[in-house]
TIDREN-304380 format. One record per residue (C-alpha): x, y, z; residue number from 1; residue in three letters. Coordinates in steps of 0.5 Angstrom, whole numbers. Layout:
! TIDREN-304380
r X=X&Y=Y&Z=Z&kese=NUM&guti=ALA
...
//
This chain:
! TIDREN-304380
r X=37&Y=130&Z=-13&kese=1&guti=GLN
r X=36&Y=124&Z=-9&kese=2&guti=VAL
r X=42&Y=121&Z=-6&kese=3&guti=GLN
r X=42&Y=115&Z=-1&kese=4&guti=LEU
r X=49&Y=113&Z=1&kese=5&guti=VAL
r X=50&Y=107&Z=5&kese=6&guti=GLU
r X=56&Y=105&Z=10&kese=7&guti=SER
r X=58&Y=101&Z=15&kese=8&guti=GLY
r X=59&Y=94&Z=12&kese=9&guti=GLY
r X=65&Y=90&Z=12&kese=10&guti=GLY
r X=68&Y=83&Z=14&kese=11&guti=LEU
r X=66&Y=81&Z=21&kese=12&guti=VAL
r X=66&Y=74&Z=24&kese=13&guti=GLN
r X=60&Y=69&Z=25&kese=14&guti=PRO
r X=57&Y=71&Z=31&kese=15&guti=GLY
r X=59&Y=78&Z=31&kese=16&guti=GLY
r X=55&Y=85&Z=29&kese=17&guti=SER
r X=55&Y=90&Z=24&kese=18&guti=LEU
r X=50&Y=97&Z=24&kese=19&guti=ARG
r X=49&Y=99&Z=17&kese=20&guti=LEU
r X=47&Y=106&Z=16&kese=21&guti=SER
r X=43&Y=110&Z=10&kese=22&guti=CYS
r X=44&Y=117&Z=9&kese=23&guti=ALA
r X=39&Y=120&Z=5&kese=24&guti=ALA
r X=38&Y=127&Z=2&kese=25&guti=SER
r X=34&Y=131&Z=-4&kese=26&guti=GLY
r X=27&Y=129&Z=-1&kese=27&guti=PHE
r X=22&Y=129&Z=5&kese=28&guti=ILE
r X=25&Y=123&Z=9&kese=29&guti=PHE
r X=20&Y=123&Z=15&kese=30&guti=ARG
r X=15&Y=122&Z=10&kese=31&guti=TYR
r X=18&Y=116&Z=6&kese=32&guti=SER
r X=18&Y=109&Z=7&kese=33&guti=ASP
r X=25&Y=106&Z=8&kese=34&guti=LEU
r X=27&Y=99&Z=7&kese=35&guti=GLY
r X=33&Y=94&Z=7&kese=36&guti=TRP
r X=35&Y=89&Z=2&kese=37&guti=TYR
r X=40&Y=85&Z=0&kese=38&guti=ARG
r X=43&Y=81&Z=-6&kese=39&guti=GLN
r X=48&Y=75&Z=-6&kese=40&guti=ALA
r X=52&Y=73&Z=-12&kese=41&guti=PRO
r X=47&Y=69&Z=-16&kese=42&guti=GLY
r X=41&Y=70&Z=-12&kese=43&guti=LYS
r X=35&Y=75&Z=-13&kese=44&guti=GLU
r X=35&Y=81&Z=-9&kese=45&guti=ARG
r X=31&Y=80&Z=-2&kese=46&guti=GLU
r X=27&Y=84&Z=3&kese=47&guti=LEU
r X=31&Y=84&Z=10&kese=48&guti=VAL
r X=27&Y=89&Z=13&kese=49&guti=ALA
r X=22&Y=95&Z=12&kese=50&guti=SER
r X=19&Y=101&Z=16&kese=51&guti=ILE
r X=14&Y=106&Z=14&kese=52&guti=THR
r X=13&Y=113&Z=16&kese=53&guti=ASN
r X=9&Y=111&Z=22&kese=54&guti=ARG
r X=14&Y=106&Z=25&kese=55&guti=GLY
r X=11&Y=100&Z=23&kese=56&guti=ASN
r X=16&Y=95&Z=22&kese=57&guti=THR
r X=17&Y=88&Z=18&kese=58&guti=ASN
r X=22&Y=83&Z=17&kese=59&guti=TYR
r X=24&Y=77&Z=13&kese=60&guti=ALA
r X=22&Y=71&Z=17&kese=61&guti=GLY
r X=28&Y=68&Z=18&kese=62&guti=SER
r X=32&Y=74&Z=20&kese=63&guti=LEU
r X=27&Y=77&Z=25&kese=64&guti=LYS
r X=30&Y=77&Z=32&kese=65&guti=GLY
r X=37&Y=78&Z=29&kese=66&guti=ARG
r X=36&Y=84&Z=25&kese=67&guti=PHE
r X=33&Y=91&Z=27&kese=68&guti=THR
r X=31&Y=97&Z=23&kese=69&guti=ILE
r X=30&Y=104&Z=25&kese=70&guti=SER
r X=30&Y=111&Z=23&kese=71&guti=ARG
r X=32&Y=118&Z=26&kese=72&guti=ASP
r X=28&Y=123&Z=22&kese=73&guti=ASN
r X=32&Y=128&Z=25&kese=74&guti=ALA
r X=38&Y=126&Z=22&kese=75&guti=LYS
r X=35&Y=123&Z=16&kese=76&guti=ASN
r X=38&Y=117&Z=17&kese=77&guti=THR
r X=36&Y=109&Z=17&kese=78&guti=ALA
r X=40&Y=104&Z=20&kese=79&guti=TYR
r X=40&Y=96&Z=20&kese=80&guti=LEU
r X=43&Y=93&Z=27&kese=81&guti=GLN
r X=45&Y=86&Z=25&kese=82&guti=MET
r X=47&Y=81&Z=31&kese=83&guti=ASN
r X=49&Y=74&Z=31&kese=84&guti=SER
r X=51&Y=74&Z=24&kese=85&guti=LEU
r X=52&Y=68&Z=20&kese=86&guti=LYS
r X=56&Y=66&Z=13&kese=87&guti=PRO
r X=49&Y=66&Z=9&kese=88&guti=GLU
r X=48&Y=73&Z=11&kese=89&guti=ASP
r X=54&Y=75&Z=7&kese=90&guti=THR
r X=51&Y=80&Z=1&kese=91&guti=ALA
r X=51&Y=87&Z=-2&kese=92&guti=VAL
r X=46&Y=90&Z=3&kese=93&guti=TYR
r X=42&Y=96&Z=-1&kese=94&guti=TYR
r X=38&Y=102&Z=2&kese=95&guti=CYS
r X=31&Y=104&Z=-1&kese=96&guti=ASN
r X=26&Y=109&Z=0&kese=97&guti=VAL
r X=19&Y=110&Z=-3&kese=98&guti=ARG
r X=13&Y=114&Z=-2&kese=99&guti=GLY
r X=9&Y=120&Z=-5&kese=100&guti=GLN
r X=10&Y=127&Z=-7&kese=101&guti=TYR
r X=2&Y=128&Z=-4&kese=102&guti=GLY
r X=-2&Y=125&Z=0&kese=103&guti=SER
r X=-7&Y=123&Z=-5&kese=104&guti=ALA
r X=-8&Y=116&Z=-8&kese=105&guti=VAL
r X=-6&Y=119&Z=-15&kese=106&guti=GLU
r X=0&Y=123&Z=-13&kese=107&guti=SER
r X=7&Y=121&Z=-16&kese=108&guti=PRO
r X=10&Y=116&Z=-13&kese=109&guti=VAL
r X=18&Y=115&Z=-12&kese=110&guti=TYR
r X=22&Y=109&Z=-11&kese=111&guti=ASP
r X=30&Y=110&Z=-10&kese=112&guti=TYR
r X=36&Y=106&Z=-9&kese=113&guti=TRP
r X=43&Y=107&Z=-6&kese=114&guti=GLY
r X=49&Y=104&Z=-9&kese=115&guti=GLN
r X=49&Y=98&Z=-3&kese=116&guti=GLY
r X=55&Y=96&Z=2&kese=117&guti=THR
r X=58&Y=90&Z=2&kese=118&guti=GLN
r X=57&Y=85&Z=8&kese=119&guti=VAL
r X=62&Y=79&Z=9&kese=120&guti=THR
r X=61&Y=74&Z=15&kese=121&guti=VAL
r X=67&Y=69&Z=15&kese=122&guti=SER
r X=72&Y=66&Z=20&kese=123&guti=SER
//
């Protein structure tokens, strides 16, 4: 049912930019909270940025000012604009969606992940 497909990753030089996209299907997108996470080899998966269904955003402290998360509900797509990229930004980037099937506190919750897209920052 639920599918999340990331795209936009690739090889970029330090100081360059990339825009990642996450195309979603199988749920009511506009009611979901969205997040971008990343995981480098040998390291824990970490939050990059998140955006709620109401548009509130949150960023990892070291990334604020360089990365921007956004959403287009009409296209069921989430984006991560990455600027001033550094070699330490190299990782697999994952899209995440979470929410509830109803508005009540006890409503069932969902939490889904995409397969990830590789971002490599190197000269």
